[in-house]
VOBATI-108001 format. One record per residue (C-alpha): residue number from 0; residue in one letter; x, y, z. Coordinates in steps of 0.001 Angstrom, whole numbers, plus 500000, padded with zeros to 6 digits. Last residue first. Layout:
BEGIN
{NUM, A, {X, Y, Z}}
...
//
This chain:
BEGIN
{120, K, {502845, 555695, 465904}}
{119, M, {502369, 553474, 468980}}
{118, N, {505059, 552229, 471352}}
{117, L, {505531, 549644, 474100}}
{116, V, {502017, 548217, 474187}}
{115, K, {501690, 545577, 476872}}
{114, D, {500808, 541944, 477647}}
{113, V, {500554, 540395, 474204}}
{112, V, {500069, 536621, 474416}}
{111, Y, {501616, 534388, 471739}}
{110, V, {500603, 530717, 472087}}
{109, T, {497427, 531485, 470155}}
{108, N, {493665, 531108, 470617}}
{107, G, {493344, 532984, 473896}}
{106, R, {493823, 532890, 477661}}
{105, W, {490423, 531403, 478598}}
{104, P, {490770, 528445, 476218}}
{103, L, {494361, 527699, 477309}}
{102, T, {497058, 527489, 474672}}
{101, G, {500331, 525568, 474721}}
{100, H, {504115, 526023, 474814}}
{99, Y, {503898, 529688, 475872}}
{98, E, {505214, 532844, 474217}}
{97, K, {505063, 536217, 475959}}
{96, Y, {504541, 539448, 474064}}
{95, H, {505631, 543099, 473989}}
{94, L, {504003, 545065, 471183}}
{93, D, {505558, 547837, 469069}}
{92, F, {502665, 549335, 467127}}
{91, Y, {502042, 551118, 463813}}
{90, K, {498489, 552365, 463360}}
{89, G, {495754, 550637, 461348}}
{88, S, {493488, 550013, 464340}}
{87, N, {493883, 552616, 467073}}
{86, M, {490744, 552304, 469234}}
{85, E, {490883, 548504, 469284}}
{84, L, {494563, 548487, 470238}}
{83, Q, {494076, 550722, 473283}}
{82, K, {490899, 548828, 474234}}
{81, F, {492724, 545470, 473999}}
{80, V, {495579, 546701, 476208}}
{79, A, {493059, 547804, 478858}}
{78, E, {491077, 544547, 478501}}
{77, N, {493915, 542249, 479443}}
{76, E, {496143, 539512, 478037}}
{75, I, {495734, 539906, 474298}}
{74, S, {496040, 536926, 471964}}
{73, F, {498312, 537012, 468948}}
{72, E, {498564, 536635, 465196}}
{71, F, {501749, 538004, 463631}}
{70, Q, {501636, 538364, 459869}}
{69, N, {504504, 538649, 457407}}
{68, S, {503170, 539709, 454022}}
{67, G, {503018, 537250, 451178}}
{66, I, {505271, 534965, 449141}}
{65, P, {503549, 531858, 447812}}
{64, A, {504115, 528689, 449807}}
{63, G, {507083, 526428, 449046}}
{62, P, {508426, 526645, 452594}}
{61, K, {505654, 527817, 454893}}
{60, A, {504473, 531328, 455849}}
{59, A, {506492, 532784, 452991}}
{58, G, {508119, 536144, 453409}}
{57, F, {507787, 539831, 452676}}
{56, G, {508765, 542932, 454566}}
{55, E, {506975, 545059, 457121}}
{54, Q, {504822, 543285, 459657}}
{53, I, {501045, 543025, 459529}}
{52, L, {499878, 542656, 463106}}
{51, K, {496883, 540542, 464131}}
{50, G, {494675, 540548, 467187}}
{49, E, {492689, 538428, 469628}}
{48, Y, {490887, 539194, 472874}}
{47, T, {489126, 536232, 474427}}
{46, K, {485485, 535420, 475124}}
{45, F, {485391, 531928, 476641}}
{44, I, {482251, 530035, 475653}}
{43, N, {481760, 530800, 471953}}
{42, G, {484708, 533121, 471393}}
{41, K, {485544, 536597, 470184}}
{40, N, {486796, 540036, 471205}}
{39, V, {488596, 541539, 468232}}
{38, A, {491727, 543558, 467416}}
{37, Y, {492530, 543998, 463733}}
{36, N, {495216, 544753, 461148}}
{35, L, {497592, 546569, 463480}}
{34, Y, {500613, 547750, 461539}}
{33, G, {503901, 546242, 462622}}
{32, S, {506342, 545586, 465403}}
{31, K, {506967, 542472, 467470}}
{30, V, {508766, 542530, 470808}}
{29, G, {509986, 539568, 472791}}
{28, E, {509462, 536940, 475421}}
{27, G, {509989, 533199, 475233}}
{26, F, {508989, 529892, 476802}}
{25, V, {506966, 531458, 479619}}
{24, F, {505945, 528462, 481756}}
{23, Y, {502176, 528478, 482384}}
{22, Y, {500555, 526077, 479891}}
{21, K, {502984, 523289, 478945}}
{20, W, {505520, 523663, 481769}}
{19, W, {502863, 524001, 484504}}
{18, V, {500857, 521086, 483090}}
{17, F, {504021, 518947, 482872}}
{16, V, {505089, 519814, 486421}}
{15, G, {501651, 518896, 487752}}
{14, L, {501607, 515596, 485845}}
{13, F, {505089, 514761, 487120}}
{12, L, {504022, 515456, 490708}}
{11, F, {500757, 513567, 490243}}
{10, I, {502651, 510512, 488955}}
{9, V, {505198, 510736, 491794}}
{8, A, {502430, 510940, 494413}}
{7, L, {500572, 508021, 492811}}
{6, T, {503729, 505878, 492898}}
{5, M, {504386, 506795, 496529}}
{4, W, {500792, 505990, 497456}}
{3, L, {500964, 502611, 495683}}
{2, Y, {504338, 501841, 497259}}
{1, K, {502920, 502301, 500778}}
{0, M, {500000, 500000, 500000}}
//
């Protein structure tokens, strides 16, 4: 019986660490710049804030795909940042973001989560 409890404790520990790593560990942070294409509040059950930047330059989304504009799709962490973006669509932004390994339905549709606006032109 003692070994069963120890085994269950180890399994729950590993499961907890995996969930933390997959959904809460910040894998990367950075800044993306570009013209704001849109900022929307959408979702069937969990309403999340989503947006898209069109970055300067050209590139292919996948190897062999036609060349198009570079796009950065992201989720937005809080309502204040969303309102600032929503009211200034089409302007040039420098956005700070955090990258996670996985998405959570209440955090957004992407692994990139914008947490603040650094600059707006």
